[in-house]
C-alpha positions in Angstrom: 97.9 64.0 79.9 100.1 61.1 80.1 97.9 58.1 80.7 98.6 54.5 80.1 96.8 52.5 77.4 94.8 50.6 80.1 93.4 53.7 81.6 92.9 55.7 78.4 89.2 55.9 77.5 87.9 54.4 74.3 87.8 56.9 71.4 84.4 57.2 69.9 84.1 57.2 66.1 84.1 60.7 64.8 81.4 61.7 62.4 80.3 64.9 60.8 76.7 66.0 60.5 75.1 64.3 57.5 73.3 66.5 54.9 69.6 67.1 55.4 68.8 65.6 52.0 70.5 62.3 52.5 67.2 60.6 53.5 67.5 57.1 54.9 71.2 56.9 54.1 71.8 59.8 56.5 69.8 58.0 59.3 72.5 55.3 59.4 75.3 57.8 60.1 75.4 59.0 63.7 75.3 62.8 64.0 77.6 64.1 66.7 76.1 66.6 69.0 79.0 68.8 70.2 79.9 68.9 73.8 83.1 69.5 75.8 84.3 65.9 75.4 87.4 65.6 73.1 87.2 62.1 71.6 90.6 62.0 70.0 93.4 59.7 71.1 95.9 61.6 73.2 99.1 60.4 71.4 97.5 61.1 68.0 96.6 64.7 69.1 100.0 65.3 70.6 101.8 64.2 67.4 99.5 66.4 65.3 100.1 69.4 67.5 103.9 68.9 67.3 103.8 68.5 63.5 101.3 71.2 62.5 102.4 74.1 64.8 105.9 74.4 63.3 106.0 78.1 64.1 106.6 77.4 67.8 110.3 76.7 68.3 111.7 73.2 67.6 109.8 69.9 67.4 111.8 68.6 70.4 110.8 71.5 72.6 107.2 71.2 71.5 107.2 67.5 72.4 108.9 68.2 75.8 106.1 70.7 76.5 103.5 68.0 75.9 105.4 65.6 78.0 105.6 68.0 81.0 102.0 68.9 80.8 101.0 65.3 80.9 103.2 64.5 83.9 102.0 67.5 85.9 98.3 66.6 85.4 99.3 63.0 86.4 100.6 64.3 89.7 97.3 66.2 90.3 95.3 63.2 89.4 97.1 61.0 91.9 96.2 63.3 94.7 92.5 63.3 93.6 92.5 59.5 93.4 93.7 59.1 96.9 91.1 61.6 98.2 88.3 59.9 96.3 89.2 56.5 97.8 89.3 57.9 101.3 86.0 59.7 100.9 84.3 56.6 99.4 85.6 54.2 102.0 82.6 54.3 104.3 80.1 54.0 101.4 81.8 51.2 99.4 79.5 48.2 99.4 82.4 45.9 98.3 84.1 46.3 101.7 83.2 43.9 104.6 81.0 45.2 107.4 83.9 45.3 109.9 86.3 47.2 107.7 87.2 49.8 110.4 85.6 53.1 111.3 83.0 53.7 108.5 81.8 57.3 108.3 78.4 57.2 106.5 77.2 60.6 107.6 75.6 63.1 105.2 78.6 65.4 105.6 80.9 62.6 104.5 78.7 61.9 101.4 78.7 65.6 100.5 82.5 65.6 100.6 82.6 62.6 98.3 80.2 64.2 95.9 82.1 67.5 95.8 85.3 65.8 95.0 83.6 63.5 92.5 81.9 66.5 90.8 85.3 68.1 90.4 86.8 65.0 88.7 83.7 64.5 86.5 83.9 68.1 85.4 87.6 67.7 84.5 86.7 64.6 82.5 84.0 66.7 80.7 81.0 65.0 82.1 77.8 66.9 82.6 75.0 66.2 85.0 71.8 64.8 83.5 68.9 67.0 84.6 66.2 65.5 86.8 63.5 66.3 84.2 65.3 64.1 81.7 65.5 61.3 84.2 61.8 61.6 84.9 61.0 61.6 81.2 63.1 58.5 80.6 60.9 56.5 83.0 58.2 56.2 80.4 60.4 55.7 77.3 62.6 53.1 75.7 64.8 53.1 72.6 66.6 49.9 71.8 64.6 47.4 73.9 60.9 47.1 73.5 60.4 46.6 77.2 58.9 48.6 80.1 61.2 49.2 83.1 60.0 49.9 86.6 62.3 51.6 89.1 61.7 51.3 92.8 62.3 55.0 93.7 61.6 54.5 97.4 64.9 52.7 98.0 67.2 55.6 96.9 68.3 58.5 99.1 70.5 60.1 96.4 70.5 59.7 92.6 72.9 61.4 90.2 73.5 60.7 86.5 76.4 62.2 84.5 77.1 61.8 80.8 79.4 62.9 78.0 79.7 62.3 74.3 76.3 62.8 72.6 75.4 61.4 69.2 72.1 61.7 67.4 71.4 58.4 65.6 68.6 56.1 64.5 68.1 52.6 66.0 65.9 49.8 64.6 63.6 48.1 67.1 62.1 44.8 66.1 58.8 43.3 67.2 57.0 40.0 66.7 60.0 37.8 66.1 61.6 40.4 63.8 58.7 40.6 61.4 58.0 44.2 62.2 60.7 46.9 62.3 60.5 50.4 63.7 63.0 53.2 63.4 63.5 55.2 66.6 65.5 58.4 66.7 67.5 58.7 69.8 70.5 60.4 71.4 73.3 58.0 72.4 75.6 58.8 75.3 79.2 57.7 75.0 79.8 57.4 78.7 77.3 57.5 81.6 78.2 57.5 85.3 75.6 56.6 87.9 75.9 57.5 91.6 73.1 56.1 93.8 73.0 56.0 97.6 70.6 53.6 99.2 68.3 54.5 102.1 69.7 53.6 105.5 66.5 51.7 106.5 64.9 50.4 103.3 62.9 47.8 105.1 60.7 50.4 106.7 59.6 51.7 103.3 59.4 48.4 101.5 55.9 46.9 102.1 56.0 44.2 99.4 57.1 40.7 100.3 60.7 39.9 99.3 59.7 37.0 97.0 57.5 39.4 95.0 60.4 41.9 94.4 63.0 41.5 91.7 66.1 42.3 93.9 66.2 40.7 97.4 67.0 42.9 100.3 70.3 41.2 100.9 71.6 42.8 97.7 70.8 46.3 99.0 73.4 47.7 101.3 71.7 50.2 103.6 73.5 53.6 103.7 76.0 52.5 101.0 76.5 54.1 97.6 77.1 52.4 94.3 79.0 54.0 91.4 78.7 52.5 88.0 80.1 53.4 84.6 78.4 52.4 81.3 79.2 53.2 77.7 77.0 53.6 74.6 73.7 54.1 76.3 70.6 55.5 74.6 69.3 58.6 76.5 65.8 57.1 76.6 67.2 53.9 78.2 68.9 55.5 81.2 66.2 54.2 83.5 67.6 50.7 82.9 70.8 51.7 84.8 69.2 51.8 88.3 70.5 48.9 90.5 67.0 47.5 91.2 65.4 48.2 87.8 63.2 45.3 86.5 61.4 44.7 83.3 57.6 44.5 83.6 54.8 43.4 81.3 53.4 45.9 78.9 49.6 46.3 78.5 50.0 44.7 75.0 51.6 41.6 76.5 49.0 41.3 79.2 46.3 41.4 76.6 48.1 38.9 74.5 48.3 36.5 77.4 45.1 37.4 79.2 42.6 37.3 76.3 43.5 33.7 75.2 43.5 32.6 78.8 40.0 34.1 79.4 38.7 32.6 76.1 40.0 29.2 77.1 39.1 29.3 80.8 35.4 30.4 80.5 34.2 27.3 78.6 36.0 25.1 81.2 34.3 26.9 84.0 30.9 26.6 82.3 31.4 22.8 82.1 32.5 22.5 85.7 29.7 24.6 87.4 26.8 22.2 86.7 28.7 19.3 88.1 30.0 21.2 91.2 26.7 20.6 93.1 26.9 16.9 92.5 30.6 16.9 93.6 29.6 18.6 96.9 26.9 16.1 97.5 29.3 13.1 97.0 31.9 14.8 99.2 29.2 15.3 101.9 28.2 11.7 101.7 31.7 10.4 102.1 32.2 12.7 105.1 29.1 11.3 106.7 27.0 14.5 106.4 24.4 12.8 104.2 22.9 9.4 103.8 24.6 7.1 101.3 21.3 6.2 99.7 20.9 9.7 98.2 23.9 9.2 96.0 23.4 7.2 92.8 25.8 5.8 90.2 25.1 8.7 87.9 26.0 11.2 90.6 29.4 9.4 91.1 30.1 9.5 87.4 29.3 13.3 87.3 31.5 13.8 90.4 34.4 12.0 88.7 33.9 14.1 85.6 33.9 17.3 87.7 37.2 16.2 89.4 38.7 15.6 86.0 37.6 19.0 84.9 39.0 20.7 88.0 42.3 19.0 87.3 42.2 20.3 83.8 41.4 23.8 85.0 44.4 23.6 87.4 46.7 22.5 84.5 45.3 25.3 82.3 46.0 27.9 85.0 49.5 26.5 85.6 50.2 26.6 81.8 49.1 30.3 81.7 51.2 31.2 84.7 54.2 29.5 83.0 53.6 31.6 79.9 53.4 34.8 82.0 56.7 33.9 83.8 58.4 33.0 80.5 57.5 36.3 79.0 58.6 38.3 82.1 61.9 36.3 82.2 62.5 37.0 78.5 62.2 40.7 79.1 64.5 40.6 82.2 67.1 38.5 80.2 67.0 41.1 77.4 67.5 43.9 80.0 70.4 42.0 81.8 72.1 41.1 78.5 71.9 44.7 77.2 73.6 46.0 80.4 76.2 43.2 80.7 78.1 44.3 77.6 77.7 48.0 78.4 79.0 48.0 81.9 82.6 49.2 82.2 83.4 49.1 85.9 81.8 49.6 89.3 82.3 51.4 92.6 86.0 52.2 93.5 87.2 50.9 90.1 85.3 53.8 88.5 87.7 56.3 90.1 90.8 54.9 88.2 88.9 55.4 84.9 87.7 58.8 85.8 91.1 60.1 86.9 92.7 58.7 83.8 90.2 60.3 81.5 90.2 63.5 83.5 94.0 63.8 83.0 93.4 63.0 79.3 90.9 65.8 78.8 92.9 68.3 80.9 95.9 67.7 78.7 94.0 68.0 75.5 92.3 71.3 76.5 95.5 72.9 77.8 97.6 71.8 74.8 95.1 72.9 72.2 94.7 76.3 73.8 98.5 76.8 74.3 99.6 75.9 70.7 96.9 78.0 69.1 97.9 81.0 71.2 101.6 80.3 70.7 101.3 80.3 66.9 98.4 82.7 66.2 98.2 84.8 69.4 97.4 87.1 70.9 93.7 86.2 70.4 90.4 87.0 72.1 88.5 84.3 73.8 85.8 83.8 71.2 88.4 83.7 68.4 90.5 81.2 70.2 87.5 79.0 70.8 86.4 79.1 67.2 89.9 78.3 65.9 90.3 75.3 68.2 86.9 73.9 67.2 87.6 74.5 63.5 91.0 72.9 63.8 89.6 69.8 65.4 87.0 69.5 62.6 89.7 69.9 59.9 92.2 67.6 61.4 90.1 64.8 63.0 86.5 65.4 61.7 85.4 65.9 65.4 83.0 68.5 66.5 83.6 69.7 70.0 82.2 72.5 72.2 85.6 73.6 73.5 85.6 74.4 77.2 87.5 77.7 76.9 87.2 79.0 80.5 88.6 75.7 81.9 91.5 75.7 79.4 92.4 79.3 80.2 92.2 78.6 83.9 94.7 75.8 83.6 97.1 77.9 81.6 96.9 80.6 84.1 97.4 78.2 87.0 100.6 76.9 85.3 101.9 80.5 84.7 101.5 80.1 80.9 98.8 82.7 80.2 99.4 86.4 79.5 96.4 88.7 79.4 96.7 92.0 77.5 95.1 95.3 78.3 92.8 94.8 75.3 91.5 91.5 76.6 93.5 89.4 74.2 95.3 86.2 75.4 98.8 85.1 74.6 101.4 82.6 76.0 105.2 82.8 76.6 107.6 81.3 74.0 107.9 77.5 74.2 111.4 77.7 75.8 110.2 80.0 78.6 107.1 77.8 79.1 109.3 74.7 79.4 111.2 76.4 82.2 108.0 77.3 84.0 106.7 73.8 83.8 110.0 72.3 85.0 109.7 74.6 88.0 106.2 73.2 88.7 107.4 69.7 88.3 110.4 70.2 90.7 108.0 71.8 93.2 105.8 68.8 93.1 108.8 66.5 93.5 110.1 68.5 96.5 106.7 68.2 98.2 106.7 64.4 97.5 110.2 64.1 99.1 109.1 66.2 102.1 111.8 68.8 101.4 111.7 72.3 100.1 108.6 73.0 97.9 110.2 76.0 96.2 111.7 75.4 92.7 115.3 76.2 92.3 116.2 79.5 90.6 118.7 78.0 88.2 117.6 76.5 84.9 116.8 72.8 85.0 118.2 70.3 82.5 115.7 68.1 80.7 117.5 65.0 81.9 116.3 65.7 85.5 112.7 65.1 84.4 110.8 61.8 84.5 110.6 59.5 81.4 108.2 60.5 78.8 104.9 58.7 78.2 104.0 60.7 75.1 107.3 61.2 73.2 
């Protein structure tokens, strides 16, 4: 697909699976877990297809084919982008409250999710199952913190990911003195869709000052959409809007045991003098005769007051230590997410549309050029050849989405299915003519005129400027 450099997704580093006998050296190399995401730069892939598949007509025609494919998917992406923005209008928390007629019904949210699912599927995202989300609530990979998620605030939760790598991360403890290797799966991109409850105040029983996220940050009935990159699968619980870092049992013991050991002697010293302090206080309040209080009692009372002040200072110091440790964890959580957040809410749609066009182009072009040069082929053989070619050319392992690629070729009138179940494509020259007809049909619809393509052949000069060639 023809996408600009600004909207083109980042290309993850390709890596082959390390040998099993590599030991610790292999742990440092991420092992790619194949999925449908093709992490190769579009221009690089188009150039390699034009150069390598020299049995398909001329290089100029092959490049024009890539150009037309990109432009057609760009037109489709534009229509999807407009539809997404319209569907999300009533759920966008960035809009003012009086932004017009806001439809926040369940039917409107279902329409939004249906269209968003379509775009995410085209961009080769897959939904993270609920069981994995539940398992991640008690795990952590990179950060040695425990995260608590207020599940009562959410009406809808969906996580989508693409690009999986199996790698080893090093987690440090005790000021870096202890190191622990943790095996985890890193996700290249993660999309989070969360809709808040329409009346969260009825379900929230805790006071606002005890909660990490004040209620004013929660937009009732709205939906937040966030895009992150390079997230460990065990850390996806950190991506919830109101997630907060809490103290582990180990930290509570490290803070509580010294506090208990230091507080008990202070209490034992105060208790004997408390009775004298009560007597002196009663005397000054007129509840007892002044003759019953001696000089020694006054001295003990002053000592008790000093001890109470010391106990108050001790309690305040322990509370400051507790708050400092909790703030340290929360800062680590916020700092980790700050550099991994790509965009939020309506801005996510521009990225998704751009990367969907990118993936649609790559799948269609790979399937077409392999069929044009080596066809007719059966589906399993085509899938194997595309995956082997990507490994040989780019050292990238991909679980090629063959049904989607064949569906797009058929939709563009570029797929021929034989009686024996083998697939083939028309010659490049005929395919160019079919794509030009599709382009002129789209242009006619945009002008409000005749949507039917002309019967005569179309010169390449009538087409839009190239973004690939």
